[in-house]
C-alpha positions in Angstrom: -3.5 -4.7 -12.8 -4.3 -1.1 -11.7 -1.9 1.2 -9.9 -3.2 4.6 -8.8 -1.2 7.3 -7.1 -3.7 10.0 -6.3 -4.4 13.0 -4.1 -8.1 12.4 -3.9 -9.7 10.1 -1.3 -11.0 6.8 -2.5 -14.1 4.9 -1.7 -13.0 1.6 -0.2 -16.4 -0.2 -0.8 -16.6 0.8 -4.4 -13.0 -0.1 -5.1 -13.4 -3.5 -3.4 -16.6 -4.2 -5.2 -15.2 -3.2 -8.6 -12.1 -5.3 -8.0 -14.1 -8.4 -7.0 -16.8 -8.0 -9.7 -17.2 -11.1 -11.9 -14.2 -13.0 -10.5 -15.4 -16.6 -11.3 -11.8 -17.8 -11.9 -10.4 -16.6 -8.6 -11.0 -18.3 -5.3 -9.5 -15.6 -3.1 -9.5 -11.8 -2.9 -7.6 -10.1 -0.1 -7.7 -6.4 0.6 -5.8 -4.2 3.0 -6.4 -0.6 3.8 -3.8 1.6 5.5 -5.1 4.5 7.6 -3.2 7.6 8.9 -2.5 6.8 12.5 -2.5 9.5 15.1 0.7 9.7 17.0 -0.3 9.7 20.7 -3.2 12.1 20.0 -0.9 14.8 18.7 -0.9 14.4 14.9 -2.1 17.6 13.2 -1.5 16.3 9.7 0.7 14.1 7.6 2.0 15.3 4.2 3.1 12.7 1.7 5.4 13.7 -1.2 6.5 11.7 -4.3 8.0 12.0 -7.8 5.1 11.1 -10.1 6.8 9.2 -12.9 9.2 7.4 -10.6 6.6 6.4 -8.1 4.2 5.0 -10.7 6.9 3.0 -12.4 8.2 1.6 -9.1 4.7 0.5 -8.0 4.0 -1.1 -11.4 7.3 -3.0 -11.2 6.6 -4.4 -7.7 3.0 -5.3 -8.6 4.3 -7.1 -11.7 6.8 -9.0 -9.5 4.0 -10.0 -7.1 1.8 -11.1 -10.0 4.5 -13.4 -11.3 5.7 -14.7 -8.0 2.3 -15.7 -6.7 0.4 -16.3 -10.0 -2.1 -13.6 -9.2 -5.1 -13.0 -11.4 -5.1 -9.3 -10.6 -3.6 -6.6 -8.4 -4.9 -3.2 -7.2 -2.7 -0.6 -5.5 -4.0 2.8 -4.5 -1.7 5.2 -2.7 -2.5 8.8 -1.8 -0.3 11.8 -1.5 -0.7 15.3 -0.2 -2.0 16.5 3.1 -3.9 13.8 5.1 -5.5 13.9 8.6 -5.5 11.1 11.2 -8.1 8.5 10.3 -8.0 9.1 6.6 -7.3 6.2 4.3 -3.8 6.5 2.9 -3.5 3.3 0.7 -5.2 0.1 -0.4 -3.9 -3.1 -1.7 -6.1 -5.9 -3.3 -4.9 -9.2 -4.7 -6.8 -11.9 -6.4 -5.6 -15.5 -6.9 -6.9 -19.0 -7.3 -5.9 -19.8 -3.7 -6.0 -17.8 -0.5 -2.3 -18.4 0.5 -1.1 -16.7 -2.6 -3.5 -13.8 -2.2 -2.5 -13.2 1.4 1.3 -13.6 0.8 1.2 -11.3 -2.2 -0.8 -8.7 -0.3 1.7 -8.8 2.6 4.6 -8.5 0.2 3.1 -5.4 -1.5 2.3 -3.8 1.9 5.8 -4.4 3.2 7.2 -2.9 0.0 4.9 0.1 0.2 5.9 0.7 3.8 9.7 0.5 3.4 10.7 0.9 -0.3 8.1 2.8 -2.3 9.3 6.3 -3.2 7.1 8.3 -0.9 8.3 10.7 1.8 6.1 11.4 4.8 6.3 14.5 7.0 4.3 14.6 10.2 3.2 17.8 12.0 2.5 17.4 15.7 2.3 19.8 18.6 6.0 19.3 19.0 6.8 20.5 15.5 7.3 19.1 12.0 9.6 16.2 11.0 10.2 13.6 8.3 9.2 10.1 9.2 12.3 7.9 9.5 12.6 4.3 8.3 11.9 1.8 11.0 13.9 -1.4 11.6 10.7 -3.4 11.9 9.6 -2.4 8.4 13.0 -3.3 6.9 12.9 -6.7 8.7 9.4 -7.3 7.3 10.5 -6.7 3.7 13.8 -8.6 4.2 11.8 -11.9 4.8 10.7 -11.7 1.1 14.2 -11.3 -0.3 16.2 -13.4 2.2 13.9 -16.3 3.4 15.2 -18.2 6.4 
């Protein structure tokens, strides 16, 4: 398991290759990359803040939970902070498991957690001004399916 909270950009190809290298015991590797989305063509920048020790521990805990819940062989989570521009990669999740269903579900679980519960705060600057990004009901609903299955 590797968790990286970093300011520097990451190389998606290299990270994916390194994660997949030598995986003879895993039948599935799933990756997801989040990209800073432009808000109707008006995003000047997004600034992401966090508390380093708290953030690292929170991401390690949720990755450990995913590993146990879906019997994962490995997990990678990279999340950036600092000033980012539209189109830049903001995060990456990779999961490896014996079967694809576990890898996909664990990756979705991690992404839902990162979107709604991870201790990051996002501030967008647009032509209309600067403001903090509020939690969205859709993101909470997505995470809720993992804690309160129907």
